[in-house]
N, C-alpha and C positions, 0 to 999 in steps of 0.2 A: 504494500500500500504506500509506504513512504517513497519507494523508488518511483512509483507512478506520479506522486505529487511533485517530487523533485524534477522529474522529466517534464511535467506539465509547466511548472514554474520556469524552468530553463527555456522551454519552447516559447513561452509568452515573452520572456525577456529578450530572447534572440529575435523574435518578430519585431518587438519594439525598437531594438537596436539595429534592425535590418542586417542581421547576421544569419547566414545560411548554415545551420548546424551540420548539414550533410556535406558541406564544402569548406570546412575549416582549414586554414592554412596548415602546412606541415610543421612550420617553426613553432617550437614549444612556447615561446614568449610572444607569439604573434598578437598584434593589437586586438583583434576580435576576441581571442581567448582571454586576454587580460580583462577586457571590458566585461565579458560575460561572468568571469570569476568574481570581479569586483561587485558587479550587480547582485550576483547570487549571495555573496557574503553580506551585502548590505540589507537584503530583504529576507534572508533566511538563516537558519543555523546549519546549513549544509556543511559537511566535513570537507577539509582540504583533500582528504584521500579520495572521496567521491569526485570532487571537481578535477583533480589531477588525472584520474582514470577516464572520466567522461570527456574531458576536453583535451586529453593527451598533452599535458603540460609538463610531464616529467615527474620528479619527486613531489610528494605532497607539500613539503616545506617550501618548494619553489612557488606554490600558489600564494602563500603568505608573503614571501619576499617580493612578489610582483604586484600584489594588490592588497596586501595587509595594511593594518593601521598606520605604521610608520612610513610606508611608501606611498600612501594615498593622500591626496589633498582633499579636504572637505569631509563631511560626515554623512551626507545623505545620498540620494540616488544620483547626485551629480558628482560623486566621487570619481577621481581619475588618478592614475598612476602619476607620481611626481615627475614633472618635466616632459610628459608624454605629448601634450598638446591635444589630447582627446578626452572627452567626457563620457561618462556612462550613457547618458541620454543624447549625446550630441554627435 
């Protein structure tokens, strides 16, 4: 049940961010992956393990290092990785 809820939430966020989940870039730190991970961390309590596996971002700790609290600017849905030039909703 939780897996379905996570997939549904990820799908809705991807649609809102205009990211094709079936065509994610291969690079582990690709901008769409970081944006999705940051958005999921902002609106849910999804684990970094699940995000790393689902988005193919490498080790679970890398999810936090790319979109975790100290590397993101802002606290809401407009959170963006520091110095990246892209926002979660923009």
